[in-house]
Backbone as a chain_set.jsonl record, in Angstrom:
{"seq": "MKSRKGKFLVAGLAVIVAVGYLGYSGLRSGTLAYVTPSELVAKADLADRNLRLAGRVTDDPVRGDRANLRLEFSLSDGRVVVPVIYHGVVPDAFKNGADVVVEGRYKSGVFAADKLLAKCPSKYLPARGAARPDLGPPSRSLWEGVALPNGKAEPPARTMAGLGTGAGRG", "coords": {"N": [[11.631, -66.02, -18.191], [10.822, -68.118, -16.568], [13.052, -68.489, -14.933], [13.023, -66.209, -13.361], [10.663, -66.518, -11.846], [11.423, -68.786, -10.481], [13.53, -67.814, -8.912], [12.125, -66.045, -7.212], [10.513, -67.905, -5.912], [12.406, -69.507, -4.537], [13.553, -67.518, -2.922], [11.298, -66.771, -1.426], [10.734, -69.194, -0.081], [13.066, -69.369, 1.456], [12.75, -67.163, 3.146], [10.421, -67.945, 4.547], [11.346, -70.271, 5.847], [13.367, -69.126, 7.454], [11.884, -67.361, 9.119], [10.242, -69.23, 10.379], [12.16, -70.766, 11.776], [13.238, -68.801, 13.511], [10.943, -68.191, 15.012], [10.431, -70.698, 16.226], [12.826, -71.094, 17.723], [12.669, -68.896, 19.412], [10.319, -69.405, 20.888], [11.091, -71.754, 22.116], [13.24, -70.968, 23.766], [11.912, -69.212, 25.376], [10.12, -70.647, 26.877], [10.464, -71.979, 29.772], [10.955, -74.68, 32.011], [9.198, -74.802, 35.082], [9.976, -75.332, 38.278], [10.015, -76.804, 41.611], [12.253, -76.965, 44.466], [12.109, -79.662, 45.465], [11.121, -81.108, 43.235], [13.181, -80.637, 41.443], [15.424, -81.95, 42.565], [14.463, -84.554, 42.609], [14.088, -85.323, 39.949], [16.218, -86.494, 37.657], [16.539, -85.919, 34.963], [16.282, -83.198, 34.695], [18.642, -81.972, 35.133], [21.243, -79.816, 34.035], [19.697, -78.273, 32.271], [17.964, -75.373, 31.054], [16.102, -73.747, 33.481], [13.397, -72.641, 35.624], [13.456, -71.996, 38.956], [11.557, -72.1, 41.82], [11.15, -70.913, 45.098], [11.62, -70.447, 48.67], [13.85, -68.237, 50.244], [16.21, -69.516, 52.411], [16.925, -69.394, 55.997], [19.602, -69.558, 56.284], [22.919, -68.143, 56.246], [23.404, -65.52, 53.884], [25.742, -65.195, 51.422], [27.884, -62.926, 49.782], [29.53, -61.178, 47.075], [30.076, -58.088, 46.351], [31.667, -56.702, 44.497], [32.034, -58.461, 42.367], [29.438, -59.03, 41.759], [28.246, -61.37, 42.819], [26.29, -63.831, 44.428], [25.505, -66.041, 47.027], [23.202, -68.336, 48.188], [20.503, -70.249, 49.694], [17.672, -72.087, 48.532], [14.4, -73.225, 49.416], [11.596, -75.465, 49.521], [10.327, -76.206, 51.723], [10.759, -78.873, 52.086], [13.062, -79.757, 50.674], [16.357, -78.469, 50.302], [18.129, -76.343, 48.169], [21.26, -75.29, 47.089], [22.161, -72.094, 45.749], [23.859, -70.205, 43.321], [24.212, -67.008, 42.276], [24.714, -64.64, 39.718], [24.692, -61.286, 39.244], [22.631, -58.287, 39.457], [21.157, -57.6, 42.57], [17.809, -57.728, 43.585], [15.892, -55.25, 45.438], [13.939, -56.333, 47.113], [14.927, -58.749, 47.899], [15.724, -60.995, 50.467], [16.342, -62.928, 53.472], [13.936, -65.458, 53.813], [12.303, -64.5, 51.818], [10.136, -65.011, 48.998], [11.24, -66.279, 45.984], [12.137, -66.471, 42.484], [14.385, -68.095, 40.454], [16.359, -68.18, 37.496], [18.153, -70.449, 35.535], [20.706, -72.993, 35.457], [20.964, -76.357, 36.702], [23.583, -77.956, 38.137], [25.713, -80.448, 39.281], [24.612, -80.535, 41.896], [24.242, -77.858, 42.536], [22.495, -74.857, 41.878], [23.003, -72.767, 39.274], [22.379, -69.545, 38.748], [21.217, -67.009, 36.483], [19.321, -65.102, 36.465], [17.3, -63.371, 38.803], [14.37, -63.103, 40.507], [12.457, -61.444, 42.807], [9.69, -61.785, 44.934], [7.483, -59.198, 45.664], [6.627, -58.01, 48.86], [3.303, -57.77, 50.164], [1.998, -54.672, 50.935], [-0.407, -54.001, 51.871], [-1.839, -55.864, 53.24], [-2.448, -57.204, 56.48], [-0.047, -58.777, 58.668], [0.096, -62.347, 58.957], [-2.072, -63.636, 61.374], [-2.173, -61.278, 62.73], [-4.085, -58.72, 64.369], [-6.905, -57.3, 62.813], [-7.505, -53.96, 61.902], [-10.195, -51.969, 63.285], [-12.36, -50.543, 61.206], [-14.73, -49.284, 61.405], [-18.261, -48.602, 60.651], [-19.324, -48.839, 57.208], [-19.488, -45.977, 55.018], [-22.536, -44.323, 53.956], [-22.75, -43.201, 51.41], [-20.56, -42.322, 48.805], [-20.772, -39.787, 47.942], [-21.813, -38.273, 49.939], [-22.345, -35.257, 51.611], [-21.102, -33.74, 49.679], [-21.09, -30.951, 47.649], [-22.944, -30.674, 44.806], [-23.091, -29.694, 41.323], [-25.726, -29.799, 40.288], [-27.35, -29.256, 42.386], [-28.485, -31.27, 43.853], [-28.484, -34.016, 46.238], [-27.383, -36.352, 45.373], [-25.37, -37.714, 42.727], [-25.973, -36.957, 39.213], [-27.97, -39.202, 37.254], [-26.515, -41.505, 35.023], [-27.111, -41.7, 31.717], [-27.579, -42.928, 28.412], [-28.798, -41.033, 26.84], [-28.074, -38.707, 28.056], [-25.477, -38.377, 27.3], [-25.264, -37.293, 24.85], [-25.151, -38.737, 22.506], [-27.237, -39.53, 21.062], [-28.224, -41.986, 21.402], [-30.678, -43.95, 22.987], [-32.75, -42.218, 22.836], [-36.172, -41.641, 22.192]], "CA": [[10.522, -65.81, -17.302], [10.83, -69.19, -15.591], [14.133, -68.302, -13.964], [12.607, -65.145, -12.445], [9.717, -67.142, -10.925], [12.202, -69.706, -9.648], [14.257, -67.019, -7.915], [11.152, -65.586, -6.212], [10.085, -69.074, -5.144], [13.506, -69.85, -3.638], [13.651, -66.448, -1.93], [10.125, -66.896, -0.55], [10.947, -70.356, 0.783], [14.12, -69.026, 2.412], [12.156, -66.271, 4.149], [9.512, -68.748, 5.37], [12.17, -71.126, 6.708], [14.041, -68.271, 8.441], [10.876, -66.911, 10.085], [9.86, -70.41, 11.153], [13.244, -71.097, 12.699], [13.293, -67.769, 14.552], [9.786, -68.382, 15.887], [10.642, -71.915, 17.011], [13.885, -70.894, 18.715], [12.171, -67.938, 20.391], [9.383, -70.108, 21.775], [11.822, -72.762, 22.894], [14.013, -70.316, 24.817], [10.994, -68.482, 26.248], [9.327, -71.559, 27.695], [11.327, -72.706, 30.692], [10.256, -75.491, 33.003], [9.051, -74.126, 36.366], [10.037, -76.434, 39.239], [10.321, -76.545, 43.016], [13.463, -77.698, 44.836], [11.84, -81.107, 45.563], [11.033, -81.652, 41.878], [14.503, -80.533, 40.826], [16.296, -82.997, 43.095], [13.881, -85.864, 42.32], [14.129, -85.646, 38.523], [17.589, -86.408, 37.14], [16.542, -85.393, 33.599], [16.258, -81.738, 34.74], [20.013, -81.478, 35.278], [21.883, -79.158, 32.897], [18.689, -77.665, 31.384], [17.496, -74.072, 31.514], [14.934, -73.935, 34.332], [12.996, -71.652, 36.624], [13.347, -72.639, 40.263], [10.803, -71.246, 42.743], [11.232, -71.33, 46.488], [11.809, -69.416, 49.689], [15.23, -68.114, 50.686], [16.321, -70.074, 53.759], [17.515, -68.521, 57.017], [21.055, -69.709, 56.259], [23.566, -66.877, 55.866], [23.558, -65.191, 52.47], [27.095, -64.709, 51.199], [27.951, -62.212, 48.519], [30.704, -60.418, 46.681], [29.521, -56.958, 45.597], [32.549, -56.315, 43.393], [31.817, -59.374, 41.246], [27.995, -59.265, 41.656], [28.031, -62.806, 43.07], [25.499, -64.057, 45.628], [25.285, -67.455, 47.341], [22.129, -68.533, 49.161], [19.803, -71.518, 49.524], [16.22, -72.049, 48.346], [13.712, -74.398, 49.93], [10.149, -75.527, 49.4], [9.873, -76.784, 52.979], [11.211, -80.261, 52.164], [14.407, -79.9, 50.13], [17.125, -77.232, 50.203], [19.026, -76.33, 47.007], [22.157, -74.134, 47.079], [22.074, -71.28, 44.533], [24.885, -69.188, 43.065], [23.627, -66.054, 41.34], [25.57, -63.55, 39.237], [23.89, -60.187, 38.721], [22.143, -57.277, 40.377], [20.229, -58.174, 43.55], [16.628, -56.875, 43.778], [15.726, -54.699, 46.783], [13.046, -57.177, 47.906], [15.601, -60.002, 48.253], [16.152, -61.137, 51.864], [16.022, -64.239, 54.029], [12.502, -65.669, 53.956], [11.574, -63.976, 50.66], [9.806, -65.928, 47.911], [11.973, -65.863, 44.789], [12.245, -67.349, 41.317], [15.676, -67.94, 39.793], [16.478, -68.857, 36.202], [19.518, -70.894, 35.276], [20.932, -74.437, 35.253], [21.291, -77.156, 37.88], [24.736, -78.816, 37.849], [26.495, -80.962, 40.416], [23.986, -80.214, 43.169], [24.162, -76.41, 42.743], [21.753, -74.162, 40.836], [23.722, -71.581, 38.803], [21.326, -68.667, 38.25], [21.596, -65.77, 35.827], [18.23, -64.158, 36.723], [16.731, -63.477, 40.149], [13.142, -62.332, 40.649], [11.964, -61.525, 44.177], [8.288, -61.399, 45.081], [7.326, -58.025, 46.527], [5.661, -58.246, 49.931], [2.12, -56.927, 50.086], [2.0, -53.647, 51.962], [-1.788, -53.686, 52.205], [-2.422, -56.918, 54.052], [-1.785, -57.371, 57.773], [0.708, -60.02, 58.813], [-0.742, -63.472, 59.382], [-2.3, -63.711, 62.809], [-2.279, -59.938, 63.314], [-5.446, -58.226, 64.49], [-7.294, -56.357, 61.774], [-8.004, -52.726, 62.508], [-11.623, -51.723, 63.175], [-12.53, -49.38, 60.354], [-16.048, -48.71, 61.639], [-19.25, -48.949, 59.629], [-19.075, -48.186, 55.916], [-20.296, -44.778, 54.786], [-23.728, -44.583, 53.136], [-22.55, -42.781, 50.036], [-19.304, -41.618, 48.549], [-21.113, -38.411, 47.586], [-22.419, -37.634, 51.097], [-21.736, -34.008, 52.021], [-20.44, -33.078, 48.56], [-21.976, -30.038, 46.924], [-22.935, -30.995, 43.388], [-23.577, -28.581, 40.505], [-27.158, -29.872, 40.009], [-28.056, -28.889, 43.608], [-29.06, -32.451, 44.486], [-27.58, -34.71, 47.148], [-26.805, -37.498, 44.675], [-24.911, -37.353, 41.381], [-26.982, -37.203, 38.19], [-27.962, -40.547, 36.677], [-25.84, -41.555, 33.728], [-27.898, -42.365, 30.691], [-27.046, -42.74, 27.067], [-29.365, -39.792, 26.31], [-27.339, -37.601, 28.645], [-24.132, -38.309, 26.737], [-25.319, -36.567, 23.576], [-24.84, -39.615, 21.395], [-28.459, -39.825, 20.332], [-28.692, -43.31, 21.79], [-31.63, -43.954, 24.08], [-33.848, -41.257, 22.595], [-37.299, -42.316, 21.568]], "C": [[10.502, -66.869, -16.201], [11.906, -68.973, -14.532], [13.776, -67.216, -12.947], [11.621, -65.695, -11.409], [10.438, -68.079, -9.97], [12.965, -68.97, -8.559], [13.321, -66.523, -6.819], [10.687, -66.734, -5.326], [11.157, -69.477, -4.139], [13.642, -68.798, -2.543], [12.487, -66.512, -0.936], [10.26, -68.065, 0.413], [12.013, -70.072, 1.834], [13.575, -68.125, 3.519], [11.237, -67.059, 5.083], [10.29, -69.646, 6.327], [12.848, -70.297, 7.797], [13.063, -67.799, 9.515], [10.429, -68.077, 10.961], [10.912, -70.795, 12.175], [13.332, -70.086, 13.839], [12.125, -67.902, 15.529], [9.955, -69.593, 16.783], [11.698, -71.7, 18.09], [13.461, -69.891, 19.785], [11.216, -68.57, 21.376], [10.113, -71.097, 22.668], [12.602, -72.114, 24.037], [13.103, -69.577, 25.799], [10.167, -69.368, 27.148], [10.265, -72.406, 28.545], [10.472, -73.517, 31.65], [10.292, -74.762, 34.34], [8.963, -75.222, 37.414], [10.297, -75.932, 40.652], [11.615, -77.28, 43.351], [13.248, -79.212, 44.939], [11.792, -81.76, 44.196], [12.402, -81.664, 41.207], [15.415, -81.671, 41.271], [15.788, -84.383, 42.705], [14.037, -86.28, 40.856], [15.526, -85.417, 37.958], [17.629, -85.79, 35.745], [16.486, -83.862, 33.552], [17.654, -81.135, 34.853], [20.514, -80.918, 33.956], [20.892, -78.698, 31.829], [18.353, -76.29, 31.921], [16.176, -74.257, 32.245], [14.615, -72.677, 35.102], [12.765, -72.416, 37.913], [12.671, -71.664, 41.221], [10.911, -71.797, 44.144], [11.393, -70.141, 47.408], [13.265, -69.426, 50.125], [15.29, -68.592, 52.138], [16.944, -69.057, 54.711], [19.024, -68.686, 57.122], [21.678, -68.377, 55.85], [23.674, -66.728, 54.349], [24.945, -64.591, 52.312], [27.143, -64.02, 49.835], [29.259, -61.487, 48.317], [30.209, -59.292, 45.776], [30.375, -56.591, 44.39], [32.305, -57.175, 42.155], [30.342, -59.694, 41.022], [27.663, -60.748, 41.801], [27.312, -62.959, 44.403], [25.293, -65.552, 45.803], [24.24, -67.538, 48.442], [21.487, -69.879, 48.891], [18.313, -71.274, 49.38], [15.611, -73.342, 48.856], [12.224, -74.302, 49.617], [9.537, -76.135, 50.665], [10.31, -78.226, 53.159], [12.666, -80.41, 51.757], [15.056, -78.521, 50.042], [18.102, -77.36, 49.038], [19.922, -75.094, 47.108], [22.112, -73.432, 45.721], [23.259, -70.329, 44.491], [24.331, -68.304, 41.968], [24.65, -64.986, 40.992], [24.667, -62.476, 38.647], [23.469, -59.235, 39.823], [21.07, -57.901, 41.276], [19.045, -57.227, 43.733], [16.518, -56.403, 45.233], [14.898, -55.609, 47.685], [13.693, -58.502, 48.326], [16.068, -59.957, 49.7], [15.856, -62.564, 52.31], [14.514, -64.332, 54.225], [11.679, -65.169, 52.789], [11.285, -65.093, 49.663], [10.475, -65.416, 46.646], [11.844, -66.912, 43.689], [13.598, -67.051, 40.693], [15.659, -68.709, 38.484], [17.928, -69.218, 35.982], [19.568, -72.387, 35.052], [21.347, -75.103, 36.553], [22.4, -78.126, 37.498], [25.406, -79.21, 39.152], [25.931, -80.522, 41.768], [23.865, -78.738, 43.487], [23.395, -75.792, 41.571], [22.502, -72.876, 40.496], [22.718, -70.674, 38.107], [21.899, -67.435, 37.567], [20.485, -64.724, 35.911], [17.667, -64.435, 38.1], [15.536, -62.541, 40.239], [12.623, -62.526, 42.063], [10.527, -61.036, 44.225], [8.219, -60.223, 46.048], [6.312, -58.335, 47.62], [4.487, -57.297, 49.787], [2.127, -55.938, 51.236], [0.592, -53.377, 52.477], [-2.449, -54.742, 53.085], [-1.702, -56.993, 55.386], [-1.037, -58.694, 57.809], [-0.224, -61.117, 59.294], [-0.848, -63.495, 60.892], [-2.427, -62.348, 63.474], [-3.743, -59.513, 63.357], [-5.725, -57.219, 63.387], [-7.845, -55.098, 62.432], [-9.509, -52.585, 62.31], [-11.81, -50.437, 62.393], [-13.888, -48.719, 60.55], [-17.01, -49.09, 60.535], [-18.943, -48.242, 58.314], [-19.965, -46.962, 55.764], [-21.451, -45.112, 53.853], [-23.475, -44.261, 51.674], [-21.2, -42.092, 49.907], [-19.552, -40.137, 48.318], [-21.694, -37.642, 48.767], [-21.641, -36.381, 51.483], [-21.004, -33.266, 50.916], [-21.454, -32.192, 47.852], [-21.846, -30.302, 45.439], [-23.521, -29.85, 42.58], [-25.082, -28.619, 40.252], [-27.995, -29.551, 41.251], [-28.685, -30.054, 44.333], [-28.012, -33.125, 45.359], [-26.877, -35.881, 46.479], [-26.329, -37.047, 43.294], [-25.997, -37.639, 40.356], [-26.847, -38.617, 37.632], [-27.29, -40.491, 35.318], [-26.704, -42.347, 32.765], [-27.246, -42.118, 29.353], [-27.558, -41.427, 26.479], [-28.582, -38.596, 26.835], [-25.933, -37.436, 28.077], [-24.108, -37.598, 25.384], [-25.015, -37.433, 22.382], [-26.066, -39.916, 20.554], [-29.011, -41.18, 20.691], [-29.661, -43.159, 22.944], [-32.758, -42.96, 23.908], [-34.952, -41.949, 21.817], [-37.85, -41.555, 20.499]], "O": [[10.205, -66.566, -15.046], [11.68, -69.249, -13.354], [14.187, -67.299, -11.789], [11.729, -65.375, -10.225], [10.1, -68.155, -8.789], [13.043, -69.436, -7.422], [13.665, -66.569, -5.638], [10.488, -66.554, -4.124], [10.833, -69.763, -2.986], [13.824, -69.135, -1.374], [12.685, -66.326, 0.265], [9.935, -67.94, 1.594], [11.875, -70.492, 2.982], [13.904, -68.306, 4.691], [11.276, -66.853, 6.296], [9.925, -69.765, 7.497], [12.899, -70.725, 8.95], [13.388, -67.837, 10.702], [10.257, -67.911, 12.169], [10.585, -71.116, 13.317], [13.483, -70.468, 14.999], [12.303, -67.744, 16.736], [9.654, -69.527, 17.975], [11.494, -72.081, 19.242], [13.854, -70.023, 20.944], [11.292, -68.303, 22.575], [9.78, -71.249, 23.843], [12.627, -72.641, 25.149], [13.496, -69.344, 26.943], [9.564, -68.878, 28.102], [10.791, -73.422, 28.089], [9.392, -73.084, 32.05], [11.31, -74.166, 34.693], [7.984, -75.968, 37.446], [10.735, -74.801, 40.862], [12.037, -78.145, 42.583], [14.124, -79.977, 44.536], [12.351, -82.839, 44.002], [12.735, -82.603, 40.483], [16.098, -82.283, 40.45], [16.588, -85.294, 42.492], [14.11, -87.473, 40.56], [15.96, -84.276, 37.802], [18.639, -85.197, 35.368], [16.627, -83.282, 32.476], [17.829, -79.927, 34.688], [20.245, -81.474, 32.891], [21.195, -78.725, 30.636], [18.448, -76.059, 33.126], [15.24, -74.849, 31.708], [15.438, -71.769, 35.222], [11.978, -73.362, 37.959], [13.144, -70.544, 41.416], [10.78, -73.002, 44.36], [11.312, -68.987, 46.988], [13.847, -70.487, 50.348], [14.523, -68.135, 52.985], [17.424, -68.003, 54.293], [19.664, -68.035, 57.948], [21.032, -67.57, 55.181], [23.99, -67.678, 53.634], [25.291, -63.612, 52.973], [26.526, -64.471, 48.869], [29.997, -61.218, 49.265], [29.953, -59.503, 44.591], [29.834, -56.203, 43.354], [32.362, -56.681, 41.029], [30.017, -60.538, 40.187], [26.901, -61.308, 41.012], [27.665, -62.309, 45.388], [24.949, -66.254, 44.851], [24.367, -66.903, 49.488], [21.883, -70.58, 47.96], [17.753, -70.38, 50.014], [16.209, -74.413, 48.751], [11.67, -73.214, 49.467], [8.371, -76.528, 50.672], [10.243, -78.755, 54.268], [13.426, -81.113, 52.422], [14.39, -77.53, 49.745], [18.817, -78.356, 48.927], [19.42, -73.974, 47.201], [22.036, -74.081, 44.677], [23.618, -69.723, 45.5], [24.018, -68.771, 40.873], [25.365, -64.488, 41.862], [23.961, -62.719, 37.668], [23.894, -59.36, 40.972], [20.195, -58.63, 40.809], [19.244, -56.043, 44.007], [16.994, -57.077, 46.147], [15.127, -55.654, 48.893], [13.07, -59.293, 49.034], [16.726, -59.004, 50.118], [15.193, -63.318, 51.597], [13.888, -63.404, 54.738], [10.468, -65.386, 52.76], [12.088, -66.011, 49.5], [10.303, -64.255, 46.274], [11.495, -68.067, 43.934], [13.926, -65.894, 40.432], [15.024, -69.759, 38.375], [18.825, -68.406, 36.21], [18.626, -72.987, 34.536], [21.999, -74.491, 37.399], [22.209, -79.003, 36.655], [25.632, -78.369, 40.022], [26.686, -80.178, 42.678], [23.435, -78.379, 44.583], [23.616, -76.155, 40.416], [22.623, -71.99, 41.342], [22.253, -70.983, 37.009], [22.914, -66.884, 37.992], [20.674, -63.586, 35.481], [17.565, -65.588, 38.52], [15.673, -61.33, 40.067], [12.374, -63.657, 42.478], [10.185, -60.01, 43.637], [8.824, -60.253, 47.12], [5.243, -58.872, 47.331], [4.646, -56.16, 49.343], [2.252, -56.335, 52.395], [0.417, -52.606, 53.42], [-3.531, -54.503, 53.621], [-0.479, -56.862, 55.436], [-1.361, -59.62, 57.066], [-1.221, -60.844, 59.962], [0.152, -63.388, 61.602], [-2.756, -62.268, 64.658], [-4.539, -59.894, 62.499], [-4.879, -56.385, 63.066], [-8.576, -55.181, 63.419], [-10.047, -53.024, 61.294], [-11.455, -49.359, 62.871], [-14.17, -47.696, 59.925], [-16.649, -49.802, 59.598], [-18.361, -47.157, 58.315], [-21.065, -46.914, 56.314], [-21.373, -46.052, 53.062], [-23.941, -44.982, 50.791], [-20.767, -41.369, 50.804], [-18.645, -39.321, 48.479], [-22.038, -36.469, 48.62], [-20.424, -36.431, 51.662], [-20.349, -32.259, 51.184], [-22.545, -32.64, 47.499], [-20.761, -30.169, 44.873], [-24.36, -29.105, 43.086], [-25.677, -27.567, 40.019], [-29.224, -29.571, 41.181], [-29.362, -29.852, 45.341], [-26.818, -32.85, 45.246], [-25.86, -36.353, 46.987], [-26.857, -36.075, 42.755], [-26.862, -38.48, 40.599], [-25.745, -39.159, 37.548], [-27.476, -39.541, 34.557], [-26.987, -43.524, 32.987], [-26.449, -41.192, 29.197], [-26.851, -40.775, 25.71], [-28.441, -37.589, 26.141], [-25.27, -36.438, 28.359], [-23.035, -37.335, 24.839], [-24.651, -36.912, 21.328], [-25.96, -40.486, 19.468], [-30.142, -41.505, 20.332], [-29.462, -42.299, 23.802], [-33.639, -42.875, 24.764], [-34.698, -42.737, 20.906], [-38.812, -41.988, 19.865]]}, "num_chains": 1, "name": "protein.A"}
């Protein structure tokens, strides 16, 4: 009887250790430092670590090799420029001047990226400094001019009693 309990105890401990290790390694790989080019260059201890680098693609020429899915460009935060080499599929929103985040390692003055995320431009906001269109005065009601089944000009009030739940009845 003791040997059976001992086997279950050892098996249970092995499962707990395995789950703990998987959770720790998953959290460790999922939490990457998020830095700017200035921070990356200033901190020597960030070299050769998995990082997320955020910046704006500079106006320098972007060089690429479609056959090998290789892209070379530079990122800047307005103060420091970091050259980036990326291997993978390029998002449609990637272009000069785009805000991007790359994941990879910084070695010998070059950031070697294996992930590239490009921020999508907002299609609903006017460009900075552009005149906003005059939309006129707001309408009085969304329901104005709509024929409603109750024959009134406004929609019926929503009450708990009207929902048939029994709530709100006295």
